[in-house]
N, C-alpha and C positions, 0 to 999 in steps of 0.2 A: 466790305459791311463786316464790323468787329470775331473772333471769332476767337474767347480765351479761352485759355485750362480752365477747369473748375480743381484737376488739384492742383497748379502753382495760389487758388484761391482759398482753396483749404489749409496746403499745409503753404504760404508765403514762402519758409524755410530751405525749399526743395532745391537744391542744384542741381542745376544739367549744363553742357557746354555743347559746348558746338565747335569745333576748331577744323581747318583744313587739314588733314592726309599727309604727311608727306611723299613724295617717293612716287612710285605706281604702286597701280591697287590690281593684284589679276584675281581672279573670282573664278573657279574648277568647277566642274561636274561632272561625272562620264564618261570622263575621257578629254572636256570641248572647256575652251574657255568663252565661258559665258561672258564677263566683263573685264574688261582694260582698262584705266583710267591714271590719272594726273591729276584730276581734277575732284578727288575723294576726300570726304569728311570724315572725323571721329568728333562722335557724338558717349562723353558719357555721361550717364549717369546711377552714383552710385547711388547701390550698394554692387547694379547688375556691373556685368560689362561689357567693355568700352564696345562697342561698334561704330562699324569703318563704312558710310552709305556715297556709294556710284552714283552717281550721275548719270540721269533713266536715257540719255544720247549714250553713254556708253556701255551701255547695256545692250545686251543680243536678246531680245525678246522674242527675235524665228527660232530661240532655241527652251522657249520655254514656254508650258500652257499652266495662262491666269487658271485661281482657280475659287470652290466658290468659304472656304475654309478666310474670317475675319478674325478680329480680335480689337480689342479695346485696351484705352491707357489716355487717366485721367493727367498727364500731362502730355502725350505729343499727338490721341485722337486715335480716331480709327487706321485701322491699317489691312492692307490688301496684300495677299503671296499670290506667288508661285510656286511651281513644281519644276522641271525636269523630265520630262518626259521621259523613261525607258533607268531612271535613276535612284532611289535610293530614296534621294534625298524629297519628299512629299512638305507641298507647303514650304520646300527650306528657302525664299529668298519673302520679300515683304517693304512693304514702303508708307511709308504716306501720303495718300496723293493731295487728302486736303487736312495739312497739320496745324494744332490751333498755330496760333500768331508769337506766340515765343518761340518755336521751336522751325517756322516759316520756311531754316536756311536750308530742313533736309525736303523739302517741299519737290516734287522733280528726282529725286533721290531713291533705291533701296538700299538693304542691310539683306545680308545671309552669313547663319552660320557658317558658312565657308567661302566669309571672306577674309582676307588678309592681305596686306605688306607682299609686293611681285620680289 
C-alpha cells in the first residue's frame, strides 16, 4: 500500500539523502552502551544537522523505555520515542517505524542526540 510523503508533494525541491555511515557507531547514555553498529545510515536533511540511524538489531532496547511522546515530520512520518531510565535524556532516541515511501531506508532504525561515530 503506497505511503507517499505529503512534504515532498508540497515541496518537491526538498533534498533529503540517506547513505551508509562509514565505520562503527556507538550510542552511550548513563555510562552504558545503548547501541553499537557497523550498519548505520546517515540522513542529511538541510538545514537540520545530519543524523545517524542505527538498525534496531544493534540497539539494546532492554536498556530503554518507550514513551508516549510522538512527533510528526511531513517528509519522514510519525516518530516514536524512547528514554534511558535514570538518565537525563528523556525522549532521546526516536524512530520512524512506518516511514513514508521516500525514506523507507530508515525503517527499523533509530536515531539519538547521543549517536556518533565510535
